[in-house]
KEFI-499948 format. One record per atom (N, C-alpha, C): residue in one letter; atom name; y, z, x. Coordinates in Angstrom, 1 decimal. Example, Ala and Ser with C-alpha at 12.3 -4.5 7.8 and 13.67 -1.06 7.14 Angstrom:
<sekes>
rest = A | atom = N | v = -5.7 | w = 7.8 | u = 13.2;
rest = A | atom = CA | v = -4.5 | w = 7.8 | u = 12.3;
rest = A | atom = C | v = -3.3 | w = 7.8 | u = 13.2;
rest = S | atom = N | v = -2.2 | w = 7.1 | u = 12.8;
rest = S | atom = CA | v = -1.1 | w = 7.1 | u = 13.7;
rest = S | atom = C | v = 0.0 | w = 7.9 | u = 12.9;
</sekes>
This chain:
<sekes>
rest = M | atom = N | v = -15.9 | w = 0.7 | u = -14.8;
rest = M | atom = CA | v = -15.5 | w = 0.9 | u = -13.4;
rest = M | atom = C | v = -16.6 | w = 1.8 | u = -12.7;
rest = E | atom = N | v = -16.9 | w = 1.5 | u = -11.5;
rest = E | atom = CA | v = -17.8 | w = 2.3 | u = -10.7;
rest = E | atom = C | v = -17.2 | w = 3.6 | u = -10.3;
rest = P | atom = N | v = -18.0 | w = 4.6 | u = -9.9;
rest = P | atom = CA | v = -17.5 | w = 5.8 | u = -9.5;
rest = P | atom = C | v = -16.7 | w = 5.7 | u = -8.1;
rest = I | atom = N | v = -15.7 | w = 6.6 | u = -8.0;
rest = I | atom = CA | v = -14.9 | w = 6.6 | u = -6.7;
rest = I | atom = C | v = -14.8 | w = 8.0 | u = -6.2;
rest = K | atom = N | v = -14.5 | w = 8.0 | u = -4.9;
rest = K | atom = CA | v = -14.1 | w = 9.3 | u = -4.2;
rest = K | atom = C | v = -12.6 | w = 9.1 | u = -3.8;
rest = E | atom = N | v = -11.8 | w = 9.8 | u = -4.6;
rest = E | atom = CA | v = -10.3 | w = 9.7 | u = -4.4;
rest = E | atom = C | v = -9.9 | w = 10.4 | u = -3.1;
rest = L | atom = N | v = -9.1 | w = 9.7 | u = -2.3;
rest = L | atom = CA | v = -8.5 | w = 10.2 | u = -1.1;
rest = L | atom = C | v = -7.1 | w = 10.7 | u = -1.2;
rest = Y | atom = N | v = -6.3 | w = 10.0 | u = -2.0;
rest = Y | atom = CA | v = -4.9 | w = 10.3 | u = -2.2;
rest = Y | atom = C | v = -4.3 | w = 9.5 | u = -3.4;
rest = H | atom = N | v = -3.3 | w = 10.1 | u = -4.0;
rest = H | atom = CA | v = -2.6 | w = 9.4 | u = -5.0;
rest = H | atom = C | v = -1.2 | w = 9.9 | u = -5.1;
rest = N | atom = N | v = -0.3 | w = 9.0 | u = -5.5;
rest = N | atom = CA | v = 1.1 | w = 9.4 | u = -5.8;
rest = N | atom = C | v = 1.7 | w = 8.5 | u = -6.8;
rest = D | atom = N | v = 3.0 | w = 8.4 | u = -7.0;
rest = D | atom = CA | v = 3.6 | w = 7.6 | u = -8.1;
rest = D | atom = C | v = 3.4 | w = 6.1 | u = -7.8;
rest = F | atom = N | v = 3.2 | w = 5.7 | u = -6.5;
rest = F | atom = CA | v = 3.1 | w = 4.3 | u = -6.2;
rest = F | atom = C | v = 1.6 | w = 3.8 | u = -6.3;
rest = G | atom = N | v = 0.7 | w = 4.7 | u = -6.2;
rest = G | atom = CA | v = -0.7 | w = 4.2 | u = -6.2;
rest = G | atom = C | v = -1.7 | w = 5.2 | u = -5.8;
rest = V | atom = N | v = -2.9 | w = 4.7 | u = -5.4;
rest = V | atom = CA | v = -4.0 | w = 5.6 | u = -5.1;
rest = V | atom = C | v = -4.9 | w = 4.9 | u = -4.0;
rest = A | atom = N | v = -5.5 | w = 5.8 | u = -3.3;
rest = A | atom = CA | v = -6.5 | w = 5.3 | u = -2.2;
rest = A | atom = C | v = -7.8 | w = 6.0 | u = -2.5;
rest = F | atom = N | v = -8.9 | w = 5.3 | u = -2.4;
rest = F | atom = CA | v = -10.2 | w = 5.8 | u = -2.6;
rest = F | atom = C | v = -11.3 | w = 5.0 | u = -2.0;
rest = Y | atom = N | v = -12.5 | w = 5.7 | u = -1.9;
rest = Y | atom = CA | v = -13.7 | w = 5.0 | u = -1.5;
rest = Y | atom = C | v = -14.5 | w = 4.7 | u = -2.7;
rest = W | atom = N | v = -15.2 | w = 3.6 | u = -2.7;
rest = W | atom = CA | v = -16.1 | w = 3.2 | u = -3.8;
rest = W | atom = C | v = -17.4 | w = 4.0 | u = -3.6;
rest = I | atom = N | v = -18.1 | w = 4.3 | u = -4.6;
rest = I | atom = CA | v = -19.4 | w = 5.0 | u = -4.6;
rest = I | atom = C | v = -20.4 | w = 4.0 | u = -5.3;
rest = R | atom = N | v = -21.4 | w = 3.6 | u = -4.6;
rest = R | atom = CA | v = -22.4 | w = 2.7 | u = -5.1;
rest = R | atom = C | v = -23.8 | w = 3.3 | u = -4.9;
rest = D | atom = N | v = -24.6 | w = 3.4 | u = -5.9;
rest = D | atom = CA | v = -25.9 | w = 4.0 | u = -5.8;
rest = D | atom = C | v = -25.9 | w = 5.4 | u = -5.1;
rest = E | atom = N | v = -24.9 | w = 6.1 | u = -5.5;
rest = E | atom = CA | v = -24.6 | w = 7.5 | u = -5.1;
rest = E | atom = C | v = -24.3 | w = 7.6 | u = -3.6;
rest = V | atom = N | v = -23.9 | w = 6.5 | u = -3.0;
rest = V | atom = CA | v = -23.5 | w = 6.5 | u = -1.6;
rest = V | atom = C | v = -22.0 | w = 6.2 | u = -1.5;
rest = V | atom = N | v = -21.3 | w = 7.0 | u = -0.8;
rest = V | atom = CA | v = -19.8 | w = 6.8 | u = -0.6;
rest = V | atom = C | v = -19.7 | w = 5.6 | u = 0.5;
rest = L | atom = N | v = -19.0 | w = 4.5 | u = 0.1;
rest = L | atom = CA | v = -18.9 | w = 3.4 | u = 1.0;
rest = L | atom = C | v = -17.6 | w = 3.6 | u = 1.8;
rest = S | atom = N | v = -17.7 | w = 4.3 | u = 2.9;
rest = S | atom = CA | v = -16.5 | w = 4.7 | u = 3.7;
rest = S | atom = C | v = -16.1 | w = 3.7 | u = 4.8;
rest = E | atom = N | v = -16.7 | w = 2.6 | u = 4.9;
rest = E | atom = CA | v = -16.3 | w = 1.6 | u = 5.9;
rest = E | atom = C | v = -14.9 | w = 0.9 | u = 5.5;
rest = K | atom = N | v = -14.6 | w = 1.0 | u = 4.3;
rest = K | atom = CA | v = -13.3 | w = 0.4 | u = 3.8;
rest = K | atom = C | v = -12.7 | w = 1.3 | u = 2.7;
rest = V | atom = N | v = -11.4 | w = 1.3 | u = 2.7;
rest = V | atom = CA | v = -10.6 | w = 2.1 | u = 1.7;
rest = V | atom = C | v = -10.1 | w = 1.1 | u = 0.6;
rest = Q | atom = N | v = -10.2 | w = 1.4 | u = -0.6;
rest = Q | atom = CA | v = -9.6 | w = 0.7 | u = -1.7;
rest = Q | atom = C | v = -8.2 | w = 1.3 | u = -1.9;
rest = L | atom = N | v = -7.2 | w = 0.5 | u = -1.7;
rest = L | atom = CA | v = -5.8 | w = 1.0 | u = -1.9;
rest = L | atom = C | v = -5.1 | w = 0.2 | u = -3.0;
rest = I | atom = N | v = -4.7 | w = 0.9 | u = -4.0;
rest = I | atom = CA | v = -3.9 | w = 0.3 | u = -5.1;
rest = I | atom = C | v = -2.5 | w = 0.7 | u = -4.8;
rest = F | atom = N | v = -1.6 | w = -0.3 | u = -4.5;
rest = F | atom = CA | v = -0.2 | w = -0.1 | u = -4.2;
rest = F | atom = C | v = 0.6 | w = -0.8 | u = -5.2;
rest = K | atom = N | v = 1.2 | w = 0.0 | u = -6.1;
rest = K | atom = CA | v = 1.9 | w = -0.6 | u = -7.3;
rest = K | atom = C | v = 0.9 | w = -1.3 | u = -8.1;
rest = E | atom = N | v = 1.0 | w = -2.6 | u = -8.3;
rest = E | atom = CA | v = 0.1 | w = -3.4 | u = -9.1;
rest = E | atom = C | v = -0.9 | w = -4.3 | u = -8.2;
rest = T | atom = N | v = -1.0 | w = -4.0 | u = -6.9;
rest = T | atom = CA | v = -1.7 | w = -4.8 | u = -6.0;
rest = T | atom = C | v = -2.8 | w = -4.0 | u = -5.4;
rest = G | atom = N | v = -4.0 | w = -4.6 | u = -5.3;
rest = G | atom = CA | v = -5.1 | w = -3.9 | u = -4.7;
rest = G | atom = C | v = -5.5 | w = -4.5 | u = -3.3;
rest = F | atom = N | v = -5.8 | w = -3.6 | u = -2.4;
rest = F | atom = CA | v = -6.2 | w = -4.0 | u = -1.1;
rest = F | atom = C | v = -7.5 | w = -3.3 | u = -0.7;
rest = Y | atom = N | v = -8.4 | w = -3.9 | u = -0.1;
rest = Y | atom = CA | v = -9.7 | w = -3.3 | u = 0.4;
rest = Y | atom = C | v = -9.6 | w = -3.4 | u = 1.9;
rest = L | atom = N | v = -9.3 | w = -2.3 | u = 2.6;
rest = L | atom = CA | v = -8.9 | w = -2.3 | u = 4.0;
rest = L | atom = C | v = -9.8 | w = -1.5 | u = 4.8;
rest = S | atom = N | v = -10.0 | w = -2.0 | u = 6.1;
rest = S | atom = CA | v = -10.7 | w = -1.2 | u = 7.1;
rest = S | atom = C | v = -9.7 | w = -0.2 | u = 7.6;
rest = A | atom = N | v = -10.2 | w = 0.8 | u = 8.4;
rest = A | atom = CA | v = -9.4 | w = 1.8 | u = 9.0;
rest = A | atom = C | v = -8.2 | w = 1.2 | u = 9.8;
rest = S | atom = N | v = -8.5 | w = 0.2 | u = 10.6;
rest = S | atom = CA | v = -7.5 | w = -0.4 | u = 11.4;
rest = S | atom = C | v = -6.5 | w = -1.2 | u = 10.6;
rest = E | atom = N | v = -6.9 | w = -1.8 | u = 9.5;
rest = E | atom = CA | v = -6.0 | w = -2.5 | u = 8.6;
rest = E | atom = C | v = -5.1 | w = -1.5 | u = 7.9;
rest = L | atom = N | v = -5.7 | w = -0.4 | u = 7.5;
rest = L | atom = CA | v = -4.9 | w = 0.6 | u = 6.8;
rest = L | atom = C | v = -3.9 | w = 1.2 | u = 7.7;
rest = L | atom = N | v = -4.2 | w = 1.5 | u = 9.0;
rest = L | atom = CA | v = -3.3 | w = 2.0 | u = 9.9;
rest = L | atom = C | v = -2.1 | w = 1.0 | u = 10.2;
rest = K | atom = N | v = -2.5 | w = -0.3 | u = 10.3;
rest = K | atom = CA | v = -1.4 | w = -1.3 | u = 10.5;
rest = K | atom = C | v = -0.5 | w = -1.4 | u = 9.3;
rest = F | atom = N | v = -1.1 | w = -1.3 | u = 8.1;
rest = F | atom = CA | v = -0.3 | w = -1.4 | u = 6.9;
rest = F | atom = C | v = 0.6 | w = -0.2 | u = 6.8;
rest = S | atom = N | v = 0.1 | w = 1.0 | u = 7.1;
rest = S | atom = CA | v = 0.9 | w = 2.2 | u = 7.1;
rest = S | atom = C | v = 2.1 | w = 2.1 | u = 8.1;
rest = K | atom = N | v = 1.9 | w = 1.6 | u = 9.3;
rest = K | atom = CA | v = 3.0 | w = 1.4 | u = 10.2;
rest = K | atom = C | v = 4.0 | w = 0.4 | u = 9.7;
rest = N | atom = N | v = 3.5 | w = -0.7 | u = 9.0;
rest = N | atom = CA | v = 4.5 | w = -1.7 | u = 8.4;
rest = N | atom = C | v = 5.3 | w = -1.0 | u = 7.3;
rest = I | atom = N | v = 4.7 | w = -0.1 | u = 6.5;
rest = I | atom = CA | v = 5.5 | w = 0.6 | u = 5.5;
rest = I | atom = C | v = 6.5 | w = 1.5 | u = 6.1;
rest = E | atom = N | v = 6.1 | w = 2.2 | u = 7.1;
rest = E | atom = CA | v = 7.1 | w = 3.1 | u = 7.8;
rest = E | atom = C | v = 8.3 | w = 2.3 | u = 8.4;
rest = A | atom = N | v = 8.0 | w = 1.2 | u = 9.0;
rest = A | atom = CA | v = 9.0 | w = 0.4 | u = 9.6;
rest = A | atom = C | v = 9.9 | w = -0.2 | u = 8.6;
rest = T | atom = N | v = 9.4 | w = -0.7 | u = 7.5;
rest = T | atom = CA | v = 10.2 | w = -1.2 | u = 6.4;
rest = T | atom = C | v = 11.1 | w = -0.1 | u = 5.8;
rest = C | atom = N | v = 10.6 | w = 1.1 | u = 5.6;
rest = C | atom = CA | v = 11.4 | w = 2.2 | u = 5.0;
rest = C | atom = C | v = 12.5 | w = 2.5 | u = 6.0;
rest = R | atom = N | v = 12.3 | w = 2.5 | u = 7.3;
rest = R | atom = CA | v = 13.4 | w = 2.8 | u = 8.2;
rest = R | atom = C | v = 14.5 | w = 1.7 | u = 8.1;
rest = N | atom = N | v = 14.2 | w = 0.5 | u = 7.8;
rest = N | atom = CA | v = 15.1 | w = -0.6 | u = 7.7;
rest = N | atom = C | v = 15.9 | w = -0.7 | u = 6.4;
rest = I | atom = N | v = 15.5 | w = 0.1 | u = 5.4;
rest = I | atom = CA | v = 16.2 | w = 0.0 | u = 4.1;
rest = I | atom = C | v = 17.5 | w = 0.7 | u = 4.3;
rest = T | atom = N | v = 18.6 | w = 0.0 | u = 4.0;
rest = T | atom = CA | v = 20.0 | w = 0.5 | u = 4.1;
rest = T | atom = C | v = 20.7 | w = 0.1 | u = 2.9;
rest = C | atom = N | v = 20.3 | w = 0.6 | u = 1.8;
rest = C | atom = CA | v = 20.9 | w = 0.2 | u = 0.5;
rest = C | atom = C | v = 22.0 | w = 1.1 | u = 0.0;
rest = S | atom = N | v = 22.4 | w = 2.1 | u = 0.8;
rest = S | atom = CA | v = 23.4 | w = 3.1 | u = 0.3;
rest = S | atom = C | v = 24.7 | w = 2.5 | u = -0.3;
rest = D | atom = N | v = 25.2 | w = 1.4 | u = 0.3;
rest = D | atom = CA | v = 26.4 | w = 0.9 | u = -0.2;
rest = D | atom = C | v = 26.3 | w = -0.4 | u = -1.1;
rest = C | atom = N | v = 25.0 | w = -0.7 | u = -1.4;
rest = C | atom = CA | v = 24.8 | w = -1.9 | u = -2.2;
rest = C | atom = C | v = 24.9 | w = -1.7 | u = -3.7;
rest = E | atom = N | v = 25.5 | w = -2.6 | u = -4.4;
rest = E | atom = CA | v = 25.7 | w = -2.5 | u = -5.8;
rest = E | atom = C | v = 24.3 | w = -2.6 | u = -6.6;
rest = L | atom = N | v = 23.4 | w = -3.3 | u = -6.0;
rest = L | atom = CA | v = 22.1 | w = -3.5 | u = -6.6;
rest = L | atom = C | v = 21.0 | w = -2.4 | u = -6.2;
rest = R | atom = N | v = 21.5 | w = -1.3 | u = -5.5;
rest = R | atom = CA | v = 20.6 | w = -0.3 | u = -5.0;
rest = R | atom = C | v = 19.5 | w = 0.1 | u = -6.0;
rest = G | atom = N | v = 18.3 | w = -0.1 | u = -5.6;
rest = G | atom = CA | v = 17.1 | w = 0.3 | u = -6.5;
rest = G | atom = C | v = 16.8 | w = -0.7 | u = -7.5;
rest = H | atom = N | v = 17.5 | w = -1.8 | u = -7.6;
rest = H | atom = CA | v = 17.2 | w = -2.8 | u = -8.7;
rest = H | atom = C | v = 16.8 | w = -4.1 | u = -8.1;
rest = C | atom = N | v = 16.8 | w = -4.3 | u = -6.8;
rest = C | atom = CA | v = 16.5 | w = -5.6 | u = -6.3;
rest = C | atom = C | v = 15.1 | w = -5.5 | u = -5.6;
rest = H | atom = N | v = 14.6 | w = -6.7 | u = -5.2;
rest = H | atom = CA | v = 13.4 | w = -6.8 | u = -4.5;
rest = H | atom = C | v = 13.8 | w = -7.4 | u = -3.1;
rest = K | atom = N | v = 14.5 | w = -6.7 | u = -2.3;
rest = K | atom = CA | v = 15.2 | w = -7.2 | u = -1.2;
rest = K | atom = C | v = 14.3 | w = -7.3 | u = 0.1;
rest = Y | atom = N | v = 13.4 | w = -6.3 | u = 0.2;
rest = Y | atom = CA | v = 12.7 | w = -6.2 | u = 1.5;
rest = Y | atom = C | v = 11.3 | w = -6.8 | u = 1.4;
rest = M | atom = N | v = 10.9 | w = -7.4 | u = 2.5;
rest = M | atom = CA | v = 9.6 | w = -8.0 | u = 2.6;
rest = M | atom = C | v = 8.7 | w = -7.0 | u = 3.4;
rest = L | atom = N | v = 7.6 | w = -6.6 | u = 2.8;
rest = L | atom = CA | v = 6.7 | w = -5.7 | u = 3.4;
rest = L | atom = C | v = 5.5 | w = -6.5 | u = 3.9;
rest = E | atom = N | v = 5.3 | w = -6.6 | u = 5.2;
rest = E | atom = CA | v = 4.2 | w = -7.3 | u = 5.8;
rest = E | atom = C | v = 2.9 | w = -6.6 | u = 5.5;
rest = T | atom = N | v = 1.8 | w = -7.3 | u = 5.1;
rest = T | atom = CA | v = 0.5 | w = -6.7 | u = 4.9;
rest = T | atom = C | v = -0.4 | w = -7.0 | u = 6.1;
rest = P | atom = N | v = -1.5 | w = -6.4 | u = 6.1;
rest = P | atom = CA | v = -2.4 | w = -6.7 | u = 7.2;
rest = P | atom = C | v = -3.0 | w = -8.1 | u = 7.2;
rest = F | atom = N | v = -2.7 | w = -8.8 | u = 6.2;
rest = F | atom = CA | v = -3.2 | w = -10.2 | u = 6.0;
rest = F | atom = C | v = -2.2 | w = -11.2 | u = 6.3;
rest = P | atom = N | v = -2.4 | w = -12.0 | u = 7.4;
rest = P | atom = CA | v = -1.4 | w = -13.0 | u = 7.8;
rest = P | atom = C | v = -1.0 | w = -13.9 | u = 6.6;
rest = G | atom = N | v = 0.3 | w = -14.1 | u = 6.4;
rest = G | atom = CA | v = 0.8 | w = -15.0 | u = 5.4;
rest = G | atom = C | v = 1.0 | w = -14.3 | u = 4.0;
rest = L | atom = N | v = 0.6 | w = -13.0 | u = 3.9;
rest = L | atom = CA | v = 0.8 | w = -12.3 | u = 2.6;
rest = L | atom = C | v = 1.8 | w = -11.1 | u = 2.8;
rest = E | atom = N | v = 2.9 | w = -11.2 | u = 2.2;
rest = E | atom = CA | v = 3.9 | w = -10.2 | u = 2.2;
rest = E | atom = C | v = 4.3 | w = -9.8 | u = 0.8;
rest = L | atom = N | v = 4.7 | w = -8.5 | u = 0.6;
rest = L | atom = CA | v = 5.1 | w = -8.0 | u = -0.7;
rest = L | atom = C | v = 6.6 | w = -7.9 | u = -0.8;
rest = A | atom = N | v = 7.2 | w = -8.3 | u = -1.8;
rest = A | atom = CA | v = 8.7 | w = -8.0 | u = -2.0;
rest = A | atom = C | v = 8.8 | w = -6.6 | u = -2.6;
rest = V | atom = N | v = 9.5 | w = -5.7 | u = -2.0;
rest = V | atom = CA | v = 9.6 | w = -4.4 | u = -2.4;
rest = V | atom = C | v = 11.1 | w = -4.0 | u = -2.4;
rest = S | atom = N | v = 11.4 | w = -3.0 | u = -3.3;
rest = S | atom = CA | v = 12.7 | w = -2.4 | u = -3.3;
rest = S | atom = C | v = 12.7 | w = -1.0 | u = -2.8;
rest = E | atom = N | v = 13.8 | w = -0.3 | u = -2.8;
rest = E | atom = CA | v = 13.9 | w = 1.0 | u = -2.2;
rest = E | atom = C | v = 13.0 | w = 2.0 | u = -3.0;
rest = R | atom = N | v = 12.8 | w = 1.8 | u = -4.3;
rest = R | atom = CA | v = 12.1 | w = 2.7 | u = -5.1;
rest = R | atom = C | v = 10.7 | w = 2.3 | u = -5.4;
</sekes>
């Protein structure tokens, strides 16, 4: 794997810039979200962030028997036609 400049990480994934020939490639961010990788421009990353926030606001699993065990919500990505099935956790 090539060197990276990590920007952020948590239990769901990591965000970083690639480094090639000792130059940080900052025009796009590599985002690993669960088991899926995205290579996003700043505007695509902002759009994806807003989609995540909107999806989180719409999760109302508190009374559901399957809470935390289903893949009930569709998370729209910055790429038309590509959505991720996500659960509350």
